[in-house]
C-alpha positions, 0 to 999 in steps of 0.5 A: 408213623406207618399205618401198621403201627397206627393200627396196632396202637388203635387195637391195643389201646382203643380208649387212650386214642382220641379221634377228632374229625378235621371238619369239627376242628376246622376254623379256616382253610386256604387252597394252595397254588403253585409251590405254595401248600394249602393251609388248614387252621384247626382249633385245639385245646391248649394242652395239645398246643403245649404238647406240640410246642414242647420238648420233642422227646415228650411229644404225643403223636398227632396225625391227619388220617385220610380214609377214601370215600370208597372205603367209608361207604363199604364199612359194613361190607365183608368184601375187601376191594382189590388194590386198596 
């Protein structure tokens, strides 16, 4: 899913989207090294796990979205930073 599609869905269905900050669900983490990726261990309701493990044609979308710190600090500013 690209950012434009995500933004459209968030605007059209704001009450149907659940946002959970990763730090609230984080149980454990390990940094990666070399060819080995880092690992995040997240707590999730059983219904989410069943959805992820179920029929691919019936799965919901679960995303990790990164918002750079510079943008978070400018939430109230009317000025849009160039290059972001």
